[in-house]
N, CA, C and O of each residue as an XYZ file, in Angstrom:
648
protein
N     -14.288     25.541    -74.470
C     -13.083     26.335    -74.051
C     -12.268     27.706    -74.825
O     -11.837     28.802    -74.467
N     -12.337     27.055    -75.861
C     -11.691     27.950    -76.943
C     -12.744     29.146    -77.558
O     -12.298     30.232    -77.927
N     -14.247     28.801    -77.625
C     -15.300     30.337    -77.797
C     -15.465     30.682    -76.645
O     -16.547     31.256    -76.518
N     -14.591     30.564    -75.233
C     -15.140     31.217    -74.261
C     -13.846     31.955    -74.193
O     -13.541     32.298    -73.051
N     -13.111     32.244    -75.026
C     -11.916     33.252    -74.958
C     -10.595     32.632    -73.913
O      -9.844     33.317    -73.219
N     -10.599     31.443    -74.030
C      -9.731     31.190    -72.940
C      -8.499     30.911    -73.871
O      -8.412     30.291    -74.932
N      -7.295     31.786    -72.879
C      -5.919     31.782    -73.675
C      -5.583     30.632    -74.619
O      -6.133     29.689    -74.051
N      -5.086     30.208    -75.576
C      -5.095     29.057    -76.406
C      -3.505     28.101    -75.467
O      -3.440     26.950    -75.035
N      -2.433     29.264    -75.474
C      -1.278     28.765    -74.596
C      -1.626     28.037    -72.980
O      -0.877     27.186    -72.500
N      -2.831     28.518    -72.298
C      -3.353     27.936    -71.323
C      -4.157     27.241    -71.151
O      -4.808     27.152    -70.110
N      -4.356     26.255    -72.648
C      -5.872     25.565    -72.757
C      -5.177     24.261    -71.758
O      -5.739     23.838    -70.747
N      -4.157     23.864    -72.159
C      -3.910     22.610    -71.264
C      -4.176     22.824    -70.099
O      -4.905     21.959    -69.614
N      -3.868     23.685    -69.382
C      -3.953     23.654    -67.707
C      -5.682     23.238    -67.598
O      -6.083     22.372    -66.821
N      -6.299     23.770    -68.225
C      -8.420     23.565    -68.204
C      -8.306     21.774    -68.442
O      -8.463     20.854    -67.640
N      -7.992     21.781    -69.794
C      -8.141     20.330    -69.786
C      -7.634     19.100    -68.629
O      -8.198     18.047    -68.333
N      -6.637     19.558    -68.234
C      -5.621     18.383    -67.029
C      -6.485     18.692    -66.131
O      -6.707     17.694    -65.445
N      -7.161     19.696    -65.750
C      -7.945     19.751    -64.601
C      -9.350     18.913    -64.992
O      -9.794     18.157    -64.128
N      -9.908     19.003    -66.002
C     -11.382     18.497    -66.410
C     -11.080     17.070    -66.493
O     -12.046     16.316    -66.373
N      -9.772     16.482    -66.700
C      -9.688     15.304    -66.908
C      -9.265     14.598    -65.325
O      -9.309     13.369    -65.276
N      -9.066     14.972    -64.695
C      -8.998     15.104    -63.431
C     -10.269     14.857    -62.233
O     -10.537     14.044    -61.348
N     -10.911     16.265    -62.901
C     -11.993     16.480    -62.173
C     -13.228     14.929    -62.257
O     -13.807     14.221    -61.433
N     -13.133     15.014    -63.747
C     -14.477     13.947    -64.261
C     -13.796     12.410    -63.948
O     -14.469     11.507    -63.453
N     -12.436     12.265    -64.293
C     -12.168     10.905    -63.738
C     -12.232     10.788    -62.057
O     -12.536      9.655    -61.685
N     -12.014     11.702    -61.045
C     -12.587     11.569    -59.670
C     -14.119     11.289    -59.958
O     -14.407     10.527    -59.034
N     -15.039     11.433    -60.561
C     -16.204     11.816    -60.486
C     -16.778     10.510    -61.439
O     -17.967     10.416    -61.743
N     -15.964      9.737    -61.766
C     -16.272      8.345    -62.211
C     -16.762      8.729    -63.835
O     -17.103      7.728    -64.465
N     -16.821      9.671    -64.385
C     -17.399     10.017    -65.937
C     -15.854      9.683    -66.905
O     -15.101     10.595    -67.245
N     -15.666      8.563    -67.154
C     -14.789      7.989    -67.862
C     -14.634      8.511    -68.767
O     -13.461      8.782    -69.025
N     -15.737      8.959    -69.784
C     -15.692      9.032    -71.177
C     -15.432     10.172    -70.973
O     -14.228     10.207    -71.224
N     -15.911     11.769    -70.506
C     -15.363     13.044    -70.314
C     -14.115     12.946    -69.831
O     -13.289     13.819    -70.100
N     -13.799     11.854    -69.038
C     -12.409     12.180    -68.617
C     -11.307     11.853    -69.632
O     -10.303     12.565    -69.647
N     -11.443     10.697    -70.586
C     -10.620     10.207    -71.665
C     -10.778     11.549    -72.825
O      -9.786     11.914    -73.457
N     -12.188     12.243    -73.020
C     -12.077     13.066    -73.756
C     -10.961     14.529    -73.423
O     -10.095     14.869    -74.229
N     -11.172     15.143    -72.292
C     -10.140     15.905    -71.681
C      -8.902     15.374    -71.254
O      -8.215     16.017    -70.459
N      -8.538     14.284    -71.684
C      -7.141     13.703    -71.390
C      -6.227     13.937    -72.701
O      -5.084     14.394    -72.741
N      -7.217     13.404    -73.980
C      -6.968     13.581    -75.463
C      -6.934     14.977    -75.990
O      -6.405     15.261    -77.064
N      -7.427     15.708    -75.321
C      -7.249     17.448    -75.276
C      -6.322     17.958    -75.211
O      -5.851     18.848    -75.920
N      -5.739     17.187    -73.885
C      -5.034     17.968    -73.083
C      -3.681     17.586    -74.010
O      -2.758     18.393    -73.906
N      -3.489     16.552    -74.816
C      -2.684     15.937    -75.000
C      -2.070     17.107    -76.520
O      -0.912     17.407    -76.813
N      -3.012     17.402    -77.011
C      -3.145     18.024    -77.959
C      -3.264     19.514    -78.134
O      -3.009     20.044    -79.215
N      -3.670     20.226    -77.019
C      -3.543     21.536    -76.400
C      -2.092     21.567    -75.868
O      -1.814     22.765    -75.816
N      -0.995     20.826    -75.434
C       0.301     20.667    -74.757
C       1.047     21.130    -75.904
O       2.129     21.699    -75.759
N       0.416     20.869    -77.288
C       1.152     21.190    -78.811
C       1.599     22.827    -78.359
O       2.794     23.121    -78.343
N       0.450     23.939    -77.967
C       0.314     25.057    -78.107
C       0.520     26.019    -76.823
O       0.237     27.188    -76.558
N       1.161     24.931    -76.150
C       1.437     25.645    -74.474
C       2.580     26.568    -74.662
O       2.737     26.822    -75.857
N       3.370     27.113    -73.937
C       4.498     28.044    -73.460
C       5.690     27.463    -72.512
O       6.765     27.922    -72.127
N       4.957     26.174    -72.310
C       5.954     25.032    -71.000
C       7.078     24.528    -71.747
O       7.053     24.115    -72.906
N       8.098     24.605    -70.944
C       9.511     24.360    -71.439
C       8.910     22.998    -72.103
O       7.768     22.616    -71.847
N       9.860     22.250    -73.049
C       9.711     21.366    -73.815
C      10.058     19.948    -72.614
O       9.401     18.922    -72.794
N      10.891     19.974    -71.668
C      11.270     18.611    -70.820
C       9.420     18.709    -70.263
O       8.516     17.881    -70.375
N       9.439     19.822    -69.781
C       7.784     19.536    -68.848
C       6.574     19.301    -69.612
O       5.484     19.078    -69.086
N       6.802     19.359    -70.986
C       5.778     19.149    -72.020
C       5.900     17.395    -72.088
O       4.907     16.715    -71.827
N       7.103     16.816    -72.433
C       7.404     15.666    -71.851
C       7.112     15.335    -70.934
O       6.052     14.913    -71.396
N       7.033     15.073    -69.845
C       6.686     14.510    -68.883
C       5.072     15.101    -68.677
O       4.555     14.278    -67.922
N       4.286     15.916    -68.934
C       3.159     16.309    -68.645
C       2.522     15.443    -69.780
O       1.442     14.980    -69.413
N       2.843     15.119    -70.945
C       2.387     13.688    -72.204
C       2.619     12.230    -71.263
O       1.837     11.298    -71.080
N       3.466     12.361    -70.956
C       3.500     10.624    -70.497
C       2.388     10.788    -69.181
O       1.680      9.794    -69.015
N       2.213     11.686    -68.439
C       1.571     11.829    -67.225
C      -0.198     11.197    -68.269
O      -1.025     10.286    -68.226
N       0.057     12.217    -68.922
C      -2.094     12.955    -69.590
C      -1.777     10.710    -70.297
O      -2.652      9.984    -69.827
N      -1.251     10.328    -70.755
C      -0.893      9.239    -71.284
C      -1.222      8.055    -70.308
O      -2.026      7.153    -70.540
N      -0.328      8.242    -68.974
C      -0.480      7.266    -68.076
C      -2.323      7.089    -67.380
O      -3.044      6.135    -67.089
N      -2.486      8.910    -67.357
C      -4.456      8.443    -66.819
C      -4.644      7.986    -68.056
O      -5.361      7.029    -67.763
N      -4.526      7.930    -69.476
C      -5.563      7.313    -70.576
C      -5.418      5.753    -69.873
O      -6.301      4.972    -69.521
N      -4.139      5.656    -69.829
C      -4.036      4.086    -69.914
C      -4.662      3.408    -68.564
O      -4.946      2.211    -68.537
N      -4.851      4.279    -67.445
C      -5.323      3.693    -66.522
C      -7.068      3.905    -66.485
O      -7.794      3.294    -65.701
N      -7.437      4.663    -67.262
C      -9.125      4.625    -67.435
C      -8.989      3.305    -68.013
O      -9.997      2.624    -67.823
N      -8.187      2.800    -68.574
C      -8.611      1.321    -69.918
C      -8.407      0.141    -68.358
O      -8.725     -1.046    -68.286
N      -8.011      0.696    -67.684
C      -7.984     -0.471    -66.503
C      -8.888     -0.454    -65.484
O      -8.973     -1.369    -64.665
N      -9.800      0.855    -65.472
C     -10.407      0.833    -63.946
C     -11.595      0.536    -63.974
O     -12.518      0.828    -64.735
N     -11.476     -0.298    -62.750
C     -13.122     -1.390    -61.737
C     -13.777     -0.073    -61.978
O     -13.605      1.101    -62.305
N     -14.924     -1.294    -61.491
C     -16.277     -0.701    -60.968
C     -15.818     -0.059    -59.564
O     -14.959     -0.576    -58.849
N     -16.537      1.197    -59.245
C     -15.657      1.683    -58.034
C     -16.793      1.917    -57.013
O     -17.073      3.018    -56.539
N     -17.594      0.412    -56.647
C     -18.021      0.848    -55.714
C     -17.753      0.533    -54.228
O     -17.343     -0.550    -53.812
N     -18.005      1.494    -53.568
C     -17.371      1.376    -52.036
C     -17.915      0.868    -51.191
O     -19.130      1.054    -51.123
N     -17.363      0.152    -50.353
C     -18.146     -0.355    -49.300
C     -17.695      0.117    -47.642
O     -16.546      0.298    -47.239
N     -18.830      0.233    -46.942
C     -18.644      0.559    -45.793
C     -18.264     -0.650    -44.915
O     -18.505     -1.795    -45.299
N     -17.526     -0.330    -43.454
C     -17.248     -1.442    -42.647
C     -18.482     -1.980    -41.952
O     -18.499     -3.166    -41.623
N     -19.531     -1.179    -41.702
C     -20.578     -1.699    -41.456
C     -21.123     -2.911    -42.654
O     -21.509     -4.055    -42.415
N     -21.003     -2.220    -43.999
C     -22.075     -3.238    -44.562
C     -21.141     -4.627    -44.982
O     -21.816     -5.519    -45.497
N     -19.974     -4.856    -44.857
C     -18.961     -5.878    -44.821
C     -18.679     -6.499    -43.302
O     -17.578     -6.978    -43.034
N     -19.469     -6.465    -42.591
C     -19.588     -7.335    -41.133
C     -20.394     -8.894    -41.244
O     -21.349     -9.399    -41.834
N     -19.596     -9.175    -40.512
C     -20.004    -10.630    -40.385
C     -21.819    -10.924    -39.836
O     -22.128     -9.945    -39.157
N     -22.655    -11.619    -39.900
C     -23.937    -11.702    -39.479
C     -23.775    -12.599    -38.325
O     -24.515    -12.545    -37.344
N     -22.971    -13.279    -38.431
C     -22.607    -14.139    -36.715
C     -20.666    -14.230    -36.766
O     -19.812    -14.265    -37.651
N     -20.684    -14.235    -35.710
C     -19.113    -14.554    -35.402
C     -19.089    -16.157    -35.354
O     -19.783    -17.120    -35.027
N     -17.696    -15.779    -35.953
C     -17.179    -17.420    -35.146
C     -17.492    -17.715    -33.264
O     -17.900    -16.884    -32.453
N     -17.209    -18.851    -33.071
C     -17.684    -19.077    -31.336
C     -15.460    -18.698    -31.153
O     -15.242    -17.901    -30.240
N     -14.319    -19.128    -31.796
C     -13.310    -18.909    -31.179
C     -12.666    -18.483    -32.364
O     -11.557    -19.018    -32.385
N     -12.853    -17.709    -33.450
C     -12.682    -16.741    -34.266
C     -13.060    -15.733    -34.645
O     -13.707    -15.857    -35.685
N     -12.961    -14.647    -34.261
C     -14.098    -13.323    -34.132
C     -13.933    -13.069    -35.702
O     -14.876    -12.442    -36.185
N     -12.647    -13.529    -36.833
C     -12.684    -12.842    -37.694
C     -13.585    -13.691    -38.630
O     -13.522    -13.260    -39.781
N     -14.014    -14.252    -38.559
C     -14.458    -15.828    -39.418
C     -16.288    -15.739    -38.971
O     -16.843    -15.321    -37.954
N     -16.767    -16.271    -40.103
C     -18.340    -16.542    -39.787
C     -18.680    -17.823    -39.028
O     -18.072    -18.884    -39.172
N     -19.677    -17.627    -38.233
C     -20.141    -18.466    -37.681
C     -20.456    -20.045    -38.641
O     -20.540    -21.158    -38.121
N     -20.557    -19.814    -39.775
C     -21.080    -20.512    -41.152
C     -19.621    -21.626    -41.447
O     -19.510    -22.432    -42.370
N     -18.802    -21.393    -40.542
C     -17.501    -21.935    -41.713
C     -16.846    -22.669    -39.811
O     -17.084    -22.107    -38.742
N     -16.037    -23.999    -39.988
C     -15.506    -24.698    -39.292
C     -14.201    -24.686    -39.560
O     -14.018    -24.464    -40.757
N     -12.837    -24.887    -38.724
C     -11.932    -24.947    -38.643
C     -11.565    -26.234    -38.693
O     -11.766    -26.596    -37.533
N     -11.120    -27.246    -39.336
C     -10.668    -28.562    -39.212
C      -9.322    -28.780    -39.701
O      -9.016    -28.204    -40.745
N      -8.552    -29.440    -39.184
C      -7.190    -30.410    -39.154
C      -7.245    -31.585    -39.725
O      -8.263    -32.232    -39.478
N      -6.180    -32.236    -40.666
C      -5.729    -33.474    -40.337
C      -4.586    -33.725    -41.251
O      -4.181    -33.127    -42.248
N      -4.285    -34.522    -40.778
C      -2.777    -35.079    -41.468
C      -2.546    -34.843    -42.682
O      -1.637    -34.041    -42.900
N      -3.268    -35.443    -43.865
C      -3.443    -35.440    -45.408
C      -3.485    -33.883    -45.749
O      -2.808    -33.369    -46.639
N      -4.336    -33.231    -44.953
C      -4.537    -31.895    -46.098
C      -4.293    -30.427    -44.756
O      -4.643    -29.274    -45.007
N      -3.582    -30.888    -43.279
C      -3.091    -30.033    -42.690
C      -4.696    -29.232    -42.287
O      -5.699    -29.890    -42.012
N      -4.654    -27.543    -42.332
C      -5.699    -26.878    -41.420
C      -6.668    -26.377    -42.592
O      -6.119    -25.866    -43.569
N      -7.649    -26.449    -42.582
C      -8.301    -25.586    -43.558
C      -9.766    -25.431    -42.951
O     -10.022    -26.001    -41.890
N     -10.782    -24.629    -43.640
C     -11.647    -23.979    -43.569
C     -13.051    -24.949    -44.474
O     -12.962    -25.393    -45.619
N     -14.202    -25.062    -43.590
C     -14.391    -26.102    -44.330
C     -16.647    -25.135    -43.778
O     -17.020    -24.951    -42.619
N     -17.414    -24.836    -44.923
C     -18.876    -24.739    -44.491
C     -19.612    -25.591    -43.840
O     -19.936    -26.725    -44.192
N     -19.865    -25.042    -42.908
C     -20.936    -25.864    -41.917
C     -22.343    -25.691    -41.988
O     -23.210    -26.493    -41.640
N     -22.495    -24.395    -42.547
C     -24.159    -24.464    -42.611
C     -24.080    -23.162    -44.008
O     -23.437    -22.169    -44.350
N     -25.292    -24.078    -44.460
C     -25.624    -22.826    -46.215
C     -24.867    -22.035    -46.194
O     -24.315    -21.746    -45.132
N     -24.504    -21.258    -47.623
C     -23.232    -19.831    -46.926
C     -24.495    -19.214    -48.598
O     -24.476    -19.625    -49.758
N     -25.235    -18.336    -48.054
C     -25.670    -17.388    -49.047
C     -24.918    -16.591    -49.859
O     -24.080    -15.890    -49.291
N     -25.039    -16.498    -51.461
C     -24.444    -15.711    -52.249
C     -24.097    -14.430    -51.627
O     -25.089    -13.909    -51.119
N     -22.717    -13.556    -51.462
C     -22.613    -12.465    -51.057
C     -22.404    -12.450    -50.130
O     -21.920    -11.337    -49.927
N     -22.440    -13.461    -48.478
C     -22.463    -13.417    -47.624
C     -21.272    -13.426    -47.582
O     -20.522    -13.929    -48.419
N     -20.844    -12.608    -46.143
C     -19.441    -12.181    -45.580
C     -18.879    -13.283    -44.993
O     -19.163    -13.385    -43.799
N     -18.064    -14.273    -45.510
C     -17.576    -15.491    -44.207
C     -16.443    -15.183    -43.707
O     -15.888    -16.032    -43.009
N     -15.927    -14.151    -43.883
C     -14.511    -13.483    -43.173
C     -14.205    -11.777    -43.155
O     -14.435    -11.025    -44.102
N     -13.752    -11.465    -42.115
C     -13.859    -10.104    -42.156
C     -12.399     -9.414    -41.366
O     -12.486     -9.186    -40.160
N     -11.391     -9.174    -41.921
C     -10.194     -8.756    -41.284
C      -9.510     -7.922    -41.710
O      -9.385     -7.886    -42.934
N      -8.757     -6.871    -40.835
C      -7.968     -5.830    -41.372
C      -6.905     -6.165    -41.960
O      -6.484     -6.803    -40.995
N      -6.069     -6.291    -42.747
C      -4.855     -6.463    -44.029
C      -3.574     -5.742    -42.931
O      -3.551     -4.698    -42.279
N      -2.574     -6.878    -43.117
C      -1.521     -6.472    -42.300
C      -0.493     -5.421    -42.888
O       0.228     -4.648    -42.256
N      -0.632     -5.621    -44.547
C      -0.139     -5.460    -45.659
C      -1.021     -4.922    -46.691
O      -1.996     -5.641    -46.911
N      -0.929     -3.665    -47.504
C      -1.646     -3.515    -48.260
C      -0.459     -2.958    -49.247
O       0.599     -2.563    -48.757
N      -0.755     -2.944    -51.065
C      -0.446     -2.087    -51.531
C      -1.403     -1.712    -52.981
O      -2.524     -2.163    -53.218
N      -0.916     -1.127    -53.513
C      -2.282     -0.072    -54.755
C      -1.390     -0.612    -55.655
O      -0.162     -0.633    -55.738
N      -2.784     -1.271    -56.650
C      -1.864     -1.463    -58.158
C      -1.403     -0.233    -58.565
O      -1.969      0.818    -58.265
N      -0.100     -0.330    -59.439
C       0.288      1.104    -59.869
C      -0.817      1.992    -60.591
O      -0.930      3.097    -60.061
N      -1.379      1.844    -61.317
C      -2.389      2.601    -62.215
C      -3.492      2.995    -61.855
O      -4.302      3.326    -62.720
N      -3.965      3.097    -59.918
C      -4.741      3.766    -59.196
C      -4.188      4.896    -58.510
O      -4.902      5.609    -57.805
N      -2.859      5.127    -58.681
C      -2.221      5.716    -57.330
C      -2.298      7.326    -57.931
O      -2.051      8.313    -57.239
N      -2.543      7.347    -58.815
C      -2.688      9.006    -59.084
C      -4.889      9.633    -58.975
O      -5.484     10.656    -59.313
N      -5.413      8.023    -58.193
C      -7.025      7.898    -58.157
C      -7.072      7.779    -57.043
O      -7.999      8.410    -56.535
N      -6.344      7.117    -56.239
C      -6.572      6.267    -55.074
C      -5.724      6.633    -53.783
O      -4.618      7.152    -53.937
N      -6.164      6.402    -52.649
C      -4.921      6.925    -51.409
C      -4.419      5.892    -51.148
O      -4.966      4.804    -50.970
N      -2.783      6.307    -51.086
C      -1.623      5.258    -50.806
C      -1.582      4.606    -49.378
O      -0.784      3.705    -49.118
N      -2.609      5.172    -48.332
C      -2.518      4.866    -46.865
C      -3.890      3.852    -46.535
O      -3.888      3.066    -45.587
N      -4.749      3.968    -47.235
C      -6.106      3.767    -47.207
C      -7.194      2.868    -48.641
O      -8.377      2.550    -48.763
N      -6.016      2.768    -49.431
C      -6.287      2.582    -51.079
C      -7.410      3.019    -51.729
O      -7.571      2.802    -52.930
N      -8.744      4.020    -50.601
C      -9.664      4.022    -51.041
C      -9.415      5.474    -52.163
O      -8.495      6.284    -52.050
N     -10.692      5.504    -53.401
C     -10.656      6.715    -54.533
C     -11.082      7.887    -53.891
O     -12.151      8.040    -53.301
N     -10.232      8.660    -54.034
C     -10.670     10.025    -53.862
C     -10.682     10.925    -55.493
O     -10.438     10.698    -56.678
N     -11.185     12.161    -54.515
C     -11.212     13.253    -56.036
C     -10.341     14.580    -55.601
O     -10.442     15.440    -54.726
N      -9.660     14.363    -56.408
C      -8.218     15.608    -56.367
C      -8.632     16.205    -57.372
O      -9.014     15.693    -58.425
N      -8.553     17.849    -56.967
C      -8.343     18.889    -57.894
C      -6.849     19.413    -58.131
O      -6.358     20.165    -57.289
N      -6.234     19.091    -59.077
C      -4.885     19.376    -59.553
C      -5.064     20.899    -59.809
O      -6.002     21.432    -60.401
N      -3.963     21.501    -59.240
C      -3.685     22.887    -59.156
C      -2.838     22.590    -60.891
O      -3.300     23.016    -61.949
N      -1.530     21.761    -60.749
C      -0.876     21.424    -61.764
C      -0.296     20.348    -61.744
O      -0.074     19.854    -62.850
N       0.071     19.740    -60.767
C       0.958     18.488    -60.745
C       0.474     17.479    -59.359
O      -0.115     18.217    -58.568
N       0.494     17.019    -59.189
C       0.258     16.058    -57.650
C       1.283     14.802    -57.418
O       0.927     13.624    -57.409
N       2.812     15.338    -57.206
C       3.392     13.778    -56.792
C       3.127     13.577    -55.551
O       3.022     14.331    -54.583
N       2.952     11.529    -55.821
C       2.814     11.081    -55.168
C       4.267     10.578    -54.251
O       5.431     10.685    -54.637
N       3.868     10.111    -53.176
C       2.885      9.299    -52.127
C       2.507     10.523    -51.652
O       3.066     11.620    -51.651
N       1.378     10.102    -51.219
C       0.024     11.177    -50.634
C      -0.698     10.222    -49.695
O      -0.634      8.993    -49.644
N      -1.528     11.241    -48.831
C      -2.770     10.159    -48.385
C      -3.768     11.390    -47.983
O      -3.624     12.604    -47.845
N      -5.170     10.198    -47.832
C      -6.074     11.348    -48.000
C      -5.918     11.938    -46.431
O      -4.896     12.406    -45.929
N      -7.540     11.738    -45.671
C      -7.795     11.973    -44.596
C      -8.576     11.019    -43.609
O      -8.871     11.158    -42.422
N      -8.802     10.027    -44.491
C      -9.779      8.684    -43.452
C      -9.198      8.247    -42.662
O      -9.695      7.388    -41.934
């Protein structure tokens, strides 16, 4: 970016946008590099000190969240459907039997062989909460990862269009 003639006092904007874009694309190595360069570039910016402190804090938060990122495999509803439904409880697999005893109370038992990776229960959550480190990369409504291009700041809460 410096070789391209981009003004030194505005480099922070480019690195901030690069960091967010690379993070959204799942390229954590390039995102980390961009956020680190953002921290350096903020020293040359013409932004007021209070805003620089906030932007540095945000960049450090982004770097920290990269360390705790999990694989981003997304599953569709079709992929997570039951192979066969339980006759009484539609959210359970037919491979599950519900029993009740005085000692244990009510519990589930496998009545058939369950294959590795087989979905045995599939229900919609009544309540969900997003892990704080994912608040800048995931929708607060559906918790899916989303690609964001920031102009300068994005303050949550926000939600995607899913």
